[in-house]
C-alpha positions as CSV (number, residue, x, y, z in Angstrom):
1,M,195.2,-219.2,-11.5
2,S,193.4,-219.8,-8.2
3,L,195.2,-222.1,-5.7
4,K,193.7,-225.6,-5.2
5,I,193.7,-226.8,-1.6
6,T,193.6,-230.2,0.0
7,V,192.9,-231.1,3.6
8,I,194.2,-234.4,4.9
9,G,192.2,-235.6,7.9
10,T,188.6,-234.6,8.2
11,G,188.0,-234.7,11.9
12,Y,187.1,-231.7,14.0
13,L,190.0,-229.6,12.7
14,G,190.1,-230.8,9.2
15,A,186.3,-230.7,8.4
16,T,186.2,-227.1,9.8
17,H,189.3,-226.1,7.8
18,A,188.1,-227.6,4.6
19,A,184.7,-225.9,4.8
20,A,186.3,-222.6,5.7
21,M,188.8,-222.8,2.8
22,A,185.8,-223.3,0.4
23,E,184.0,-220.4,2.0
24,L,187.1,-218.3,1.3
25,G,186.6,-219.2,-2.4
26,F,189.1,-222.0,-3.0
27,E,188.5,-225.4,-4.7
28,V,189.0,-227.9,-1.9
29,L,189.5,-231.7,-1.8
30,G,189.3,-233.3,1.6
31,L,190.8,-236.7,2.4
32,D,190.2,-239.3,5.1
33,V,190.9,-243.0,5.5
34,V,187.6,-243.7,7.3
35,P,184.8,-244.5,4.7
36,E,181.9,-243.7,7.1
37,K,183.3,-240.3,7.7
38,I,183.7,-239.5,4.0
39,A,180.1,-240.7,3.4
40,M,178.8,-238.4,6.1
41,L,180.7,-235.4,4.8
42,Q,179.6,-236.0,1.2
43,R,176.0,-235.8,2.5
44,G,176.9,-232.5,4.2
45,E,176.8,-234.0,7.7
46,V,179.4,-233.7,10.4
47,P,180.4,-236.4,12.8
48,M,180.6,-234.0,15.7
49,Y,178.5,-231.1,17.1
50,E,180.0,-227.7,16.2
51,P,177.7,-224.6,15.8
52,G,177.5,-223.4,12.2
53,L,179.8,-226.1,10.7
54,E,177.1,-228.3,9.1
55,D,175.5,-225.2,7.4
56,L,178.9,-224.2,6.1
57,L,179.5,-227.7,4.7
58,R,176.1,-227.9,3.0
59,K,176.8,-224.5,1.4
60,H,179.9,-225.9,-0.4
61,V,179.8,-229.7,-0.7
62,A,179.5,-230.8,-4.3
63,G,176.3,-232.7,-5.1
64,I,174.2,-230.9,-2.6
65,E,171.4,-228.9,-4.2
66,G,172.2,-225.1,-4.2
67,S,175.9,-225.6,-3.0
68,T,178.8,-223.9,-4.7
69,G,180.3,-227.4,-5.3
70,R,183.8,-226.1,-4.3
71,L,184.3,-228.9,-1.7
72,R,184.7,-232.6,-2.5
73,F,186.0,-235.6,-0.6
74,T,188.1,-238.6,-1.4
75,M,190.1,-241.5,0.1
76,D,192.7,-241.5,-2.7
77,F,196.1,-239.9,-1.9
78,A,197.0,-240.0,-5.7
79,E,194.0,-237.8,-6.4
80,V,195.0,-235.5,-3.6
81,G,198.5,-235.2,-4.9
82,A,197.4,-234.5,-8.5
83,F,194.8,-231.9,-7.3
84,G,196.4,-229.7,-4.8
85,D,198.8,-226.8,-4.8
86,V,198.7,-226.5,-1.0
87,H,198.1,-229.6,1.2
88,F,197.0,-229.0,4.8
89,V,197.7,-231.9,7.2
90,C,195.0,-231.8,9.9
91,V,195.2,-235.2,11.6
92,N,195.1,-236.0,15.3
93,T,198.1,-236.2,17.7
94,P,196.6,-237.9,20.8
95,Q,198.5,-238.7,23.9
96,R,200.5,-241.9,23.5
97,H,199.0,-244.8,25.5
98,G,200.6,-245.1,28.9
99,E,202.9,-242.1,28.3
100,Y,202.8,-238.3,28.4
101,A,204.3,-237.9,24.9
102,A,202.2,-237.2,21.7
103,D,201.4,-240.0,19.3
104,M,202.8,-238.9,16.0
105,S,201.8,-242.0,14.0
106,Y,198.8,-240.3,12.3
107,V,200.9,-237.3,11.1
108,D,203.8,-239.6,10.0
109,S,201.4,-241.8,8.1
110,A,199.7,-238.9,6.4
111,I,203.1,-237.5,5.2
112,A,204.3,-240.9,4.1
113,S,201.1,-241.6,2.2
114,L,201.2,-238.2,0.5
115,A,204.9,-237.9,-0.4
116,P,205.0,-240.4,-3.3
117,H,202.2,-238.4,-5.1
118,L,204.0,-235.1,-5.2
119,P,205.8,-234.9,-8.6
120,G,206.1,-231.1,-8.9
121,P,206.5,-228.0,-6.8
122,T,204.0,-228.1,-3.9
123,L,203.6,-226.9,-0.3
124,V,202.6,-229.2,2.5
125,V,201.3,-227.4,5.6
126,G,201.1,-229.0,9.0
127,K,198.3,-227.7,11.2
128,S,198.4,-230.5,13.8
129,T,199.8,-229.8,17.3
130,V,203.2,-231.6,17.3
131,P,206.3,-231.8,19.6
132,V,208.8,-229.1,18.7
133,G,211.3,-230.6,16.2
134,S,208.8,-232.6,14.2
135,A,208.6,-230.1,11.3
136,D,212.3,-230.3,10.7
137,R,212.2,-234.1,10.6
138,L,209.1,-234.2,8.4
139,A,210.6,-231.6,5.9
140,T,213.6,-233.8,5.5
141,Y,211.4,-236.9,4.9
142,L,209.3,-235.0,2.3
143,A,212.4,-233.9,0.4
144,E,213.8,-237.5,0.4
145,H,210.6,-239.3,-0.5
146,A,208.6,-237.0,-2.8
147,P,209.5,-237.2,-6.6
148,A,209.7,-233.4,-6.5
149,G,212.5,-233.6,-4.0
150,A,213.3,-230.2,-2.4
151,D,210.4,-228.6,-4.4
152,A,208.0,-230.5,-2.1
153,E,208.3,-227.9,0.7
154,L,206.9,-228.0,4.3
155,A,205.5,-225.2,6.4
156,W,203.9,-225.2,9.8
157,N,200.7,-223.3,10.5
158,P,199.3,-224.1,14.0
159,E,195.6,-224.1,14.6
160,F,193.9,-222.1,17.4
161,L,190.4,-223.3,17.2
162,R,188.1,-223.2,20.2
163,E,185.4,-225.8,20.2
164,G,182.1,-224.1,20.0
165,F,183.6,-221.2,18.0
166,A,185.6,-223.1,15.4
167,V,184.0,-221.7,12.3
168,G,184.5,-218.1,13.4
169,D,188.0,-218.8,14.6
170,T,189.0,-220.2,11.2
171,L,187.3,-217.5,9.1
172,H,188.2,-214.6,11.4
173,P,191.3,-215.7,13.4
174,D,192.9,-213.5,16.0
175,R,196.3,-214.3,14.5
176,I,197.8,-216.5,11.8
177,V,201.2,-218.0,12.5
178,V,203.3,-219.6,9.8
179,G,206.7,-221.3,10.2
180,V,208.4,-221.2,6.8
181,R,211.8,-221.7,5.2
182,S,211.3,-219.8,1.9
183,E,209.8,-216.7,0.4
184,R,207.7,-219.0,-1.8
185,A,206.1,-220.8,1.1
186,E,205.3,-217.4,2.8
187,K,203.9,-216.0,-0.4
188,L,201.6,-219.1,-0.9
189,L,200.3,-218.9,2.7
190,R,199.7,-215.1,2.3
191,E,197.6,-216.0,-0.7
192,V,195.6,-218.6,1.2
193,Y,194.9,-216.3,4.1
194,A,194.5,-213.1,2.0
195,T,190.9,-212.5,3.2
196,P,191.4,-212.6,7.0
197,V,194.8,-210.7,6.6
198,G,192.9,-208.1,4.6
199,E,190.4,-207.8,7.5
200,G,193.3,-207.0,9.8
201,T,194.3,-210.4,11.2
202,P,198.0,-210.3,12.2
203,F,200.2,-212.6,10.1
204,V,203.2,-213.8,12.1
205,V,206.1,-215.3,10.2
206,T,208.5,-217.5,12.2
207,D,210.9,-220.4,11.9
208,F,209.7,-224.0,12.4
209,P,210.5,-224.5,16.1
210,T,208.7,-221.2,17.1
211,A,205.6,-222.1,15.0
212,E,205.4,-225.5,16.7
213,L,205.9,-223.9,20.2
214,V,203.2,-221.2,19.8
215,K,200.2,-223.6,20.2
216,T,201.6,-225.6,23.1
217,S,202.8,-222.3,24.8
218,A,199.3,-220.8,24.4
219,N,197.6,-223.9,25.8
220,S,200.1,-224.1,28.7
221,F,199.4,-220.4,29.6
222,L,195.6,-220.9,29.5
223,A,195.9,-224.1,31.6
224,T,198.0,-222.2,34.1
225,K,195.5,-219.4,34.4
226,I,192.6,-221.9,34.9
227,S,194.6,-223.9,37.5
228,F,195.7,-220.7,39.2
229,I,192.1,-219.6,39.9
230,N,191.2,-223.2,41.0
231,A,194.2,-223.1,43.4
232,M,192.7,-219.8,44.8
233,A,189.4,-221.6,45.1
234,E,191.1,-224.2,47.4
235,V,192.5,-221.4,49.5
236,C,189.1,-219.7,49.6
237,E,187.5,-222.9,50.8
238,A,190.1,-223.1,53.6
239,A,189.9,-219.4,54.5
240,G,186.2,-218.7,54.1
241,G,186.7,-216.5,51.1
242,D,184.7,-216.1,47.9
243,V,186.7,-217.0,44.7
244,V,184.1,-215.4,42.4
245,K,184.6,-212.0,44.1
246,L,188.4,-212.6,44.2
247,A,188.4,-213.3,40.4
248,E,186.3,-210.2,39.7
249,A,188.7,-208.0,41.7
250,I,191.9,-209.3,40.2
251,G,190.4,-209.4,36.7
252,Y,190.0,-205.6,36.6
253,D,193.8,-205.5,36.4
254,D,194.4,-205.4,32.7
255,R,197.7,-207.2,33.1
256,I,195.7,-210.2,34.4
257,G,192.4,-209.8,32.5
258,R,189.0,-211.5,33.3
259,K,189.0,-214.4,30.9
260,F,189.7,-217.9,32.1
261,L,189.3,-216.9,35.8
262,R,186.1,-218.9,36.6
263,A,187.0,-221.4,39.2
264,G,185.4,-224.8,38.9
265,I,186.1,-228.5,38.3
266,G,188.9,-227.8,35.8
267,F,189.7,-228.2,32.2
268,G,189.4,-231.2,30.0
269,G,188.8,-232.0,26.3
270,G,191.1,-233.3,23.6
271,C,193.6,-230.5,23.6
272,L,194.7,-228.8,26.9
273,P,195.4,-231.9,29.0
274,K,197.3,-233.9,26.3
275,D,199.1,-230.8,25.0
276,I,200.6,-229.8,28.3
277,R,201.7,-233.4,29.0
278,A,203.2,-233.7,25.5
279,F,205.0,-230.4,26.1
280,L,206.4,-231.7,29.4
281,A,207.6,-234.9,27.7
282,R,209.3,-233.1,24.8
283,A,211.0,-230.6,27.2
284,G,212.4,-233.6,29.0
285,E,213.8,-235.0,25.7
286,L,215.4,-231.6,25.0
287,G,217.0,-231.4,28.4
288,A,214.7,-228.5,29.4
289,D,212.4,-230.3,31.7
290,Q,213.1,-228.0,34.7
291,A,211.8,-225.1,32.7
292,L,208.4,-226.7,32.5
293,S,208.3,-228.5,35.9
294,F,205.5,-226.1,36.9
295,L,203.2,-227.7,34.4
296,R,203.2,-230.9,36.5
297,E,201.6,-228.9,39.3
298,I,199.2,-227.3,36.9
299,D,198.1,-230.8,35.7
300,S,197.8,-231.9,39.3
301,I,195.7,-229.0,40.5
302,N,193.4,-229.5,37.5
303,M,192.9,-233.2,38.2
304,R,192.5,-232.6,42.0
305,Q,189.4,-230.4,41.3
306,R,187.4,-233.4,40.2
307,G,188.0,-235.3,43.4
308,Q,187.2,-232.2,45.4
309,M,183.8,-231.9,43.6
310,V,183.1,-235.5,44.6
311,E,184.0,-234.7,48.2
312,L,181.8,-231.6,48.1
313,A,178.9,-233.8,47.0
314,R,179.6,-236.3,49.8
315,E,179.7,-233.6,52.4
316,A,176.4,-232.1,51.1
317,L,174.8,-235.5,51.5
318,G,175.8,-235.8,55.1
319,G,179.4,-236.9,54.8
320,G,178.8,-240.7,54.5
321,S,178.5,-243.1,51.6
322,F,176.9,-242.4,48.2
323,L,175.1,-245.8,48.4
324,G,171.4,-245.4,47.8
325,K,171.8,-241.7,47.0
326,R,170.3,-240.4,43.7
327,V,172.7,-237.8,42.1
328,A,171.7,-235.7,39.1
329,V,174.6,-234.5,36.9
330,L,173.9,-231.6,34.5
331,G,176.6,-231.7,31.9
332,A,178.6,-234.4,30.1
333,S,180.7,-232.6,27.5
334,F,184.0,-231.0,28.7
335,K,182.6,-227.5,27.8
336,P,179.4,-226.0,26.5
337,D,178.5,-225.8,22.7
338,S,180.3,-229.1,22.1
339,D,179.5,-232.8,22.2
340,D,183.2,-233.6,23.0
341,V,183.4,-235.8,26.2
342,R,187.2,-236.5,25.9
343,D,188.7,-236.2,29.4
344,S,185.5,-234.5,30.5
345,P,185.7,-233.3,34.1
346,A,181.9,-233.6,34.3
347,L,181.8,-237.3,33.2
348,N,184.8,-238.0,35.4
349,V,183.0,-236.7,38.5
350,A,179.8,-238.6,37.5
351,G,181.9,-241.8,37.0
352,Q,183.6,-241.5,40.4
353,I,180.3,-241.1,42.3
354,H,178.8,-244.0,40.4
355,L,181.8,-246.2,41.3
356,Q,181.3,-245.3,44.9
357,G,177.7,-246.5,44.9
358,G,175.7,-243.4,43.8
359,Q,172.8,-243.7,41.4
360,V,173.9,-241.1,38.9
361,T,171.7,-239.7,36.1
362,V,173.3,-237.5,33.5
363,Y,171.8,-235.0,31.1
364,D,173.7,-232.9,28.5
365,P,172.1,-231.0,25.5
366,K,174.5,-232.4,22.9
367,G,176.9,-234.9,24.5
368,M,174.6,-237.8,25.4
369,G,175.6,-240.1,22.6
370,N,179.3,-239.8,23.2
371,A,178.9,-240.0,27.0
372,R,177.0,-243.3,26.7
373,Q,179.8,-244.8,24.6
374,V,182.4,-243.8,27.3
375,F,180.3,-244.5,30.4
376,P,177.5,-247.0,29.4
377,T,176.8,-247.9,33.0
378,L,175.7,-244.4,34.1
379,G,172.0,-243.4,33.9
380,Y,170.9,-241.0,31.3
381,A,167.9,-238.7,31.0
382,D,166.4,-236.9,28.0
383,S,166.0,-233.6,29.8
384,A,167.3,-231.7,32.9
385,V,163.9,-232.2,34.6
386,E,164.1,-236.0,34.1
387,A,167.7,-236.1,35.3
388,V,166.7,-234.2,38.5
389,R,163.5,-236.2,39.2
390,G,163.9,-237.9,42.6
391,A,167.5,-236.6,43.1
392,D,169.0,-236.1,46.5
393,V,171.6,-233.6,45.1
394,V,172.0,-231.9,41.7
395,L,175.5,-231.2,40.3
396,H,176.0,-228.5,37.7
397,L,179.2,-229.5,35.9
398,T,179.1,-228.1,32.3
399,E,178.0,-224.4,31.9
400,W,175.5,-224.7,29.1
401,Q,173.2,-221.7,28.6
402,E,170.3,-224.1,28.9
403,F,171.3,-224.8,32.5
404,R,171.6,-221.1,33.4
405,E,168.1,-220.6,32.1
406,L,166.5,-223.4,34.1
407,D,163.5,-222.6,36.3
408,P,164.7,-223.6,39.9
409,A,161.1,-223.6,41.2
410,A,160.0,-226.1,38.5
411,L,163.1,-228.3,39.2
412,G,162.4,-228.1,42.9
413,E,159.0,-229.8,42.3
414,V,160.6,-232.9,41.0
415,A,163.8,-233.2,43.1
416,A,163.7,-235.2,46.3
417,T,165.9,-232.6,48.0
418,R,166.4,-229.0,46.8
419,L,170.2,-229.2,47.0
420,I,172.4,-228.0,44.2
421,L,176.2,-227.8,43.9
422,D,177.6,-225.5,41.2
423,G,180.9,-227.0,39.9
424,R,181.3,-224.1,37.4
425,N,180.4,-221.0,39.3
426,A,178.0,-220.1,36.5
427,L,174.6,-220.1,38.3
428,D,173.1,-217.2,40.3
429,P,172.9,-218.3,44.0
430,E,170.2,-215.8,44.8
431,V,167.8,-217.1,42.2
432,W,168.2,-220.7,43.4
433,R,167.9,-219.8,47.1
434,K,164.8,-217.8,46.5
435,A,163.3,-221.0,45.0
436,G,164.1,-222.8,48.2
437,W,167.3,-224.5,47.2
438,S,170.4,-225.0,49.3
439,F,173.1,-223.7,47.0
440,R,176.9,-224.4,47.3
441,A,179.6,-223.6,44.8
442,M,183.3,-224.5,44.7
443,G,185.6,-221.9,46.3
444,R,182.6,-220.1,47.9
445,P,182.0,-221.7,51.3
446,T,180.3,-218.6,52.8
447,A,178.8,-216.9,49.7
């Protein structure tokens, strides 16, 4: 008999996981507590921009013409409990308000709502990013509150999705990590992931704490690499060096590698910033805070980049006030191929300049709706050309392909001043300078 799978929480992670499980051939039931979200998903629509996800949903959501019908949605935990052999918990763990620690209330609520509806042997699988020690606590809770008792098992299976690549990362992951306490749990998860494992994806079996630590460790390493090259950009600014050439040179060392070595205004989004802060908080609770003290500096370097971009813009405009200056900002999402503006460096820079009196106009290919909700007082344009019209300076802050393909000559016709600052080191200086632009990039004072 084929396994039946449920996915609790249908946000970015859950919607992707549910669609991917249906693509792998399973009958899937997704649950959320937000009626509007369920209604959208039942129409085959997603509440966020993620390349390929809507097509995958429409291929499988029941009731859509031509779909496999393998994917349905509900708001009823009793239906989920009766339906599933394996229940994936994919709810959010945001930063707790006013603290570094993770807010576990959504995970705790999901487990508490599910437990009473588990009468027989079942496997509950956490995918959310949680503080180490959470799985042990939740496993105890499940055993005590599910009618099945100890037969309601828990496993932990961290997600490694990259926004913009989530569908591919789910169907063809670079590794699968499972924290389990029994051969049965391991066997069930091997069955769930048989297709990617058969394609060669490594399947790493660990204990609970290690599985919980893998995601936060990976994100901490990536954050460290990004902040390292941004620290080198600061040194290059002071010394007259070129951080792009520096990154190229050290990237040829295969112990270092070339990925995540593009200096700029730093990382943002819903994962890296809150995950490293939650890791710091949990290490403190465990008495291991000194081991992660370097992450405070990583966070500090990252946040400092935003202020440095603002100062670079001020210098470019003559070093005085932003009052009366028109500033075009290309980019609102925290990274390309996403409409996610959570903790976006681009929007943060735009907001700082606006608060200092600048007339800021923002354009982003996908993030405009979300940006307007976060910063309604900024100006918004429907195209890059309209954003740049009349601008005294242009700031390139999210490295969308659309921005790399812009025609500098055409933009120059509408700008008040041909002055561009590249906050992502993703544009070609020569192309812009040939079109008459003054070009400046972070960490490249002489390039």
